[in-house]
N, C-alpha and C positions, 0 to 999 in steps of 0.2 A: 523538465523532466523532475521527478520526484527521487529523492534519493535518499538512503538508511541514515539516519541521524543515529545511529546506536549500532553493536555488534549486537546479534541474536539469532532467533529461528525467526522465519519470515512465517504468517497465518494470513489467508487471505479471509478468512471467516472465523467468526468467533467459537462456532464449535464444529467436529466433524460433520454432524447434522445439517449445519448450517447453510444457506446459501451463502455467494462470496461478500463483499463490504459492495466491490468495485468490479463491472465488466468492460472489456474492450467494446465501445458504443458507445459507454454511457456518459450523459453529460453531468459533471460533478462540479456542486459549488464550493466555494474557498469553506472550509471546515468541516467538510466532510470526510468521514473516517472511510480511510482507503484499504486500510491491513493493520495487524496485530503484529509490533514485533516483541518476541520473547527475551528477556534478560535478567537473569539470576530471578527465576522463578517470577518476574514482575511484567504483567502485560501492559504494555507500551502502545497506545491507539497512537495511527500515524495518520496526520489529518492531513488534505490537499490545503494546501497555501495560493493555489489560483483558482479561476474558475474555468472550464472549460470541457475536451470530450478525451475521456481513455484510448490512446491509441495503440498501447502495448502494454504489457504487464512481463516484466522482463525474470521476477523471481518465482521460484516454483514453491508452493506448500508445501511447508516443514522445511525448508533449507535453510540450511544457516547464511547470514550475510554479513557484510562487513561494513564497517562506517564509511560513508559516502557512496556505497553501491547501488547502482539505478534499480529502482523498484517499478517504477511506471512511468509511462511515456503521455502526455498530455499535449494535445493541442490548445490553445489559449481559445476562449470563446475573443471573437470579434468586438 
């Protein structure tokens, strides 16, 4: 489970016209940017701290998120 390290607004892509950083079914490596959380006008890139496959995206684009709120479910690579 990837959780929010800060309180802010969740964004799946760098801009409204761009594709999301990560999609369900996508394999991600450690260090891959998964989303952005805006906090006090600062854009904080949230990276995966594990390698695996994204199985769920819990937060919605533009939704406020709390500290510790789950953002992504990841099945660990074997």
